[in-house]
N, C-alpha and C positions, 0 to 999 in steps of 0.2 A: 149460839155456836156450840159445837160438841166439845167435850173435854179431852185434853191431851192424855195419851197413855204414857205411863212411866217406863220408858225404854232406855236401857243402858247398853253401851258398846264397850267391850273389853278385848284385849289381845293377850293370848297365852302362848308361851313357848313350850310346846308339848315335847319336842325333841330339840336338842341343841341346834340352833340355827333354823328352826322351822316354826313359823309363827302363824297362828290361826285367829281370825276375828270371830267373836261370838256376840250375837244380839240377845239380850235378855229382857224380860218384862217383869216388873214388880208384881208380887202377889199381895193380896190384902190380908195375909196371915202373918202378922209380926211374930218373930221368934226372939224372945229375950231382948226386946227393944231394938231389934234389927229388922230391916225390911228385906225379906228374902226375894230373890229373883230366880225365874225359871227360864232356861234357854228356849228361844223361839226360832233361831236360825243360826247357822254357823258355816264357816268356810269348810269346803270339802278337801281342797288341796292347800298345801302350805305356801306361805310367802317367805322369802328369804331375808326380810328385814321387818322389824317392828313397824316402821313407818309405812311400808307398803301394805301390810296387813291392816293397819289402822285406816288408811285411805280407802282400801277395798271394803272395809266394814261400813264406812260412811256412805260409799256408793251403793252398797246393798241396802242400807237403810233408806236412802233416797228412792231406790227402785221399789221397795216394799211399800213405802208410805207416801210418796209423792211430795209435791212442794208444800202442802199444807201440814205435813208432819203426821205422826201417828195419832189419830183421833178415834174416839169411841164411836 
């Protein structure tokens, strides 16, 4: 079976009351004992609550990677 990719979902409030989900993938280049992530997809339009942005980010991840998850 193929290996899972290291994908993270975060929500950022870029303007007050405007939340955006961001999907990021870990790189293999550690920086000072940290694992850096690079953005791979993000919301274009804002959500008006953290919870709605989070749910939309999960839905985007499911659309991108399907039921088996993000595999190499």
